[in-house]
N, C-alpha and C positions, 0 to 999 in steps of 0.2 A: 409406625414407618418402616419399610424398607429403600435403603439406598444401594445401590447398585455400583461395582468396582467402575465403570464409568463414571458414576458422577461425583465419585469421590476424587477420580485422579483428574478431571476437569476443574474442580473444584482448586484443587491443590497447584494446578497448571497454571490457572487462572492469577494465581497470587505473585505470579515471575519471581517467588524467593527459593523456590526447591533446586538446590544443588546434589542431592542425590536421595533415592527414594529406597525405602526397606517394606520387604514385604514377609509378614511372617505369622503364620496361623496354626493355631494350637495344636492340631496335630497331624503338621505337614513331615513330622519325623516318619511317621507310617507311610503316611503315600502324599509326595509332595505335587499331585498333578493339579491341585487349584490353586498352590501357590505359582505353578508354571502358568497355567492361564491367566490368572491375575496378572503375572509379568508380560506377557505377550500383550496382554491388555493396556498393561500401562506403557509397554514401549511405544504403541502408537500413538499416544499422545504424548509421552517425554521424549520427542525423536533424538533427544542430544542429553539424555541425563542418566548415569548410571543407574542401574537398578540392581539388587543384591536380595537373594530370596535365602530363606531360612534352610529350606532340603536342598540347597548347593552348599553354601557356605558352614554348616553344622547338622546335619542330619540326625539331631541325637532327642533323645527326650528331655525332659525339662524345660518348659516354656520360657522360663526367666531366664536361664544361663541362654538359650537359644538365639532369645529375641534380642538381649545386651549384644552377644558375640557378632550379631549381622547390622545390629545397629552401630557399632565402633567398627566394622567392614566399612558401612557406607560410608561414615562420618572421613575416614582419611582416604577413601578411594579417590575421591575428583583430582586429590593434591597429588597423590602418588602415581595416578594413572598421568597424569600431566608431566611429571618429575621423569618417568620409565620412556614416557612418549621423546621428550624432548632428548634425554641422555641416547635413547636408542638410533634417533635421527643424528647426534652430533657423530656416533661410533661410525654409524653408517657414512657419511659426509669424509669422515677421517680414515676410514678400515676399508670400507666398501660395501657393498649392501648384503653381503654374505655373511657380515659380523654377527653374530649370536650373543646376546645379552641374557645372563642369568643373576639372580639375586638370590641372595641366603634366606633361608626360611629360620624362624625361630628354633624348628627342631633340630637343624645342623645339614639340611639339605638342600638343594638347589632350586629355585623356581624358575621358568623360563617367565621373558618379560612380560606375554600375554597372562601367564596364570597370577602374576605379581601385582598386576594392576586390576585385576577380577579381586584376588582376595588378599588384600595388603593385611589383611587381620593375622595372617599366619607368618607375616615377618617384623611383628612388635619387637622381638628382642633377637633378632638376627646377629648384632655385633656382638653379645659376650656366645653366640653358639658359634659364631667364627674361630675364636679362640679355642675353643675347646675341640672344634673338628681339626683344627691346624695342633693342637698338641696329642691329637690321636696318630695323625699322621706321622709326626716326626718321631714321637715314643716307640709307636708299635715297630718302625723300622731299627730304632735300637735296642728291642727287644723287651720293651715292656708294655703290656696289654693292661696293666691294673697302676692307674695314676691318678692323682689327685692334683687339679689344675689350680693355679693361682695366677688371676690376670689382674695386676696390680696398674692402676691409674693414676689421672691427677686428682680426682674427686671421689672414686670408689674403688672396691676389690670386688672380684667377681670369683668365687670358688665352685668345683663342681667334683665329682666322683664319677670317673669311669673305668668299667668292669671289662675284662673280655674285649677291648678297642670299640667298646660301645660307651656311648655316654645316656645317664639315666635321662628318661625324658618324662614330662609330666604331662597330664592330658589337659593341660589350662596354663595360660599364661597372666601372670598379674604386671602391669603397669601403675605404678603410682595407685591409686584407690580404684582402679578398673582389671575386674578378674572375667577374661571372656575362656568360652571352649575352643581352645586352638593348641596344639602340641607345641611342647618347647621344650629346650634340654633344661635339666634340673640343675639353675645357677641360683647360687644364694649371692646377696650381696652385703657388703658391709659400706658405713661412709669410711673409708678407712685408706687416702690416696695419697700421693707425694704433695698434693696440696693441702692435706686436710689443718685445721687452723690447731695448733697447741695452743690453751690459756689456762690460767687460774682463779677460778671464781673466789672473789673476795669473801666469801662467806666461810665456802669450806678448806680453801689453802690448797685444794687438792688437784694437783695435772690433771688437765683433761687435753685428750684430742681427737676433733672432729665430733659432729660428721660435717661442719660448717668449712669450705672449702674456700680457698683463694681465687682458685681456677686459672684460666687461662693469664687474665687480665683482672687484677693488676699482676697474680700469680705468687710464688714463692719470693721472699726478697731478693735471694742471690740472682734472681732472673732480671731486676734491675727494670721492671716494667711499673714501677709503681706500687709495688707491694711492701709492707714494713711489716707485717705479724709474721711471727713464727709458724711456719707450716713443717710436717714431714722432710721433705728436702730439702730445706734449710739445715734441719739437725742433723741428717746424713753428709752435706758439707761439713758441718762442725767437726763431725766426728771422723774425717777424711774418706767415708765411704764414698762419696760422688765427689771424685778430684776437681780442685778450681783450677789447676794448673791443665787442662786442657779445654777445647771447644768443644761444644755439644753439635754433632750434625758436622763438624768441622768449621761453623760460623760463630757460635753463639758463645758468648763466653759468661762465667760462673764467678760472681762474686765473693769471697768467703766472710771479707769484713761486713757485709752487709748481711749476711747469716749468723755472723757473732753476734751483731749488736740486738738482731731481732731473737736469738734464743736467750740472749743475757737477760731480756725482761723478763722471760722465765725464770732464770734461775735468780734473779732478784726477787720476785715474787714471792720464789718459794725458801729463800735462804739459803741456796745450794751453788755449788760452784759451776761454772760452764758446762763442762764435760759431762758432769751429772745431769743437769738438766736435759742435756741432748740425748742423752743414752735414755733418760726416761721416757721422751716423746717417742722414741723408735721403739721402744719396748712395749708403751702402751698402744702403738698402733699395731704390732704382731700381734700381741693379745687378742685384738679386736680380730683383727685375720684366723688366728687361731680358733677362735669361737666358731667362725662362720664354717670354718674346714670341718670341725664337730658336729655341726649340723648335717653337714653331709655325708660325713663315714658314722663317727659313733653313735648318733642316735638316730640313724637309719639300719644300724648292726653291722657295721664294718669295722675293722680296724684299721687304722691307720698305717700302723707296721706293716701291714700286708701289700701296702701300694708305695710307689716313688712319688714324690712330687714335682711339677715340675713350674719354673716360674718363669714369666713371660709378661708382658707388657712393658711398655715406660718404666716403671719403677720395680715389677715383681723381682728381678733377678736381684735387685739390691737388699732383698727381705726372706730371699727365699731358703738361703742357709739356717737362718734362723729359726723359720718355718717347719724347715728339716728336724732341727735339735729338739721344738717342742710337740711335732707331732710323732715323734721316732721312724717319721719315714725315710724310704732310702732304696736308692740313691736320689739326690737332689737333681736334676735335670733342667740347663739351661740350653733351649732350642738358638740355633744361628736364625738373627735377625728377630730377638724376640718381641721387641716394638711392633714390629709388623706381623707379627704371627697370624691372627684375624684374618688377614687378607691372604695368608698361605691358607686359611679354613678355607676360604672362597675358593682359592683354586683347586682344591684337591679332594672336593667331596662332590659326592653327583647329583644330579636333577631327582628328584621325586616326587613321588604326588600320593595322596591316601584317599580310600572311599571308607563309609563307616555305616552300619546299621545296628539300629538299637532292638533288643529281643526282652520283651517282659514277661518270662518265662522262667519254673525251675528248669537246673540244668538237664535234671534226669530224665523232665521231659522234652526234651530237644531232641530230634532225633539228626542220625549223621547225616541221612539222606538230603534233608530240609536244608541242613547246614552245608553240607558241601555244595549246592545247589546256590544257597546264596552268598556263598564266598566265591565261587564261580561267577556270579552277577559282580560282586565287589570289584574282583579282578579283571573284570572286561571296565568297568567305571574308570577304576584307576589307570588302568593300561589306555583308554581312550584319549585321556588327559595327557600323556606321552606322546602317542601316536598324532595330536596337536599337533605337539612341537617338534615332529618330525624327529622321532626317536623311534627306529623299528621295533617290534615287537621283540626279533630275534637278542635285543641288547636288554630286555627288561628283567628284573631281580624282584622275586616275589617274597612277602615274609607277610606272615600273618599274625596278629594278636587279640586277645580274648578279656575286656575289662570283664573280672567278676564280682561278685560280693555276695556275701550269705541272706538268707533273707532276712528283713526284717531292719537290715543296717542301709548305710548310705553312703558309704565308702568303699571304691572298686579297689580291687587288686589286679594290674595290667600281668596275663601272660603269656609268653613266647611261643607259638606252635607251629608243626610245619605239615605240609598236606601228608607227609607220610607217616608222621605220628596220627593224624587225621582217622588214614583210611587204613592203619593198621592196629589203633588201639580205641579208639572211639573217640568222640567229640567231647567228654567232661573231663578236664584235668584234676577237679575237685575229686573223682569218683575213683580215680587211679590208685592203688596200692602205694603208699610209701616207701 
């Protein structure tokens, strides 16, 4: 029995429970015309429901990953679209109708309000990406193009590697147990933050720090918001790294006695003195962050000694020098306003968009003429997205990447190339002499 697209849409619409609709056909990465037509039919029935189609969201092979990515996009789209619309309306009211809202993408570029509402899957890791963009902005102006970033907040620390003022970008985004095919800055996260709780298990009597966090409420003991468990922040207060004779932000007082009482519980459990316990807490947190830095440097074939290290976030500057010693990175850089560097990144990066196409062929069988024609088509598609946001073609900058893999392998290597290289040397970097 055949069921038409119209019948399916009417049946779903009759339930009155559809908040967003996802359309994904198995071969749409080759030709998205059928998906587009299905979307047009659905739009006539679901007049006020956002519709996401896989050939727009991620026109790439592997139907499971493509479907998952499109479903995630649909899942968050109603809430994000409402938020973006309300935010734009508030900006228009306060700053005038000519105000243009841009939101950071996971890959470190900006997206317009329109693009953000249509493809929110590209913004899942926008927070960490902002810090990386801000670090690039400040460090490049200080003359350092190769840096390791350490963004330490209250619950976790994000680290990344930047080479030649460009962050490494993965072709996927991972949030909890969800893995979607959307580009994101290659940021690794560990559960070591200012609010990470230190404890001593009864069985081993070995000091542990994190990943459980005291959060903002009840928070570290020294904040006097109800927290009584010892945290990394409290250890820093005990050691004097975070002075208790100043007010945070000019208003918030630090209670050293509360930190001493909290850290003393660790000291008593281990049979050591107060300062040794506080130092142990800080050292374990540092080792955890050091391990994350090794993931983005040593395990990727990079020597940390060839990079500067920049510490930011609410707690990053407190630990940056110790991490510089552990990694041998030099110099250690603390940017101005380290607690708001992510916001600096939002303000200093550029609007961008991308278009992709999948080839199932050997590189040697792909002609330069066909590839050039397809690249021009992709360039037009990506450029049209910027033109919709009133960015003239004269201001567009174009870059190309190819995800290549050897026959029989499932993992890709991303290769950057230019139009000049393509025209002058051929389309196949893997066939060029080394």
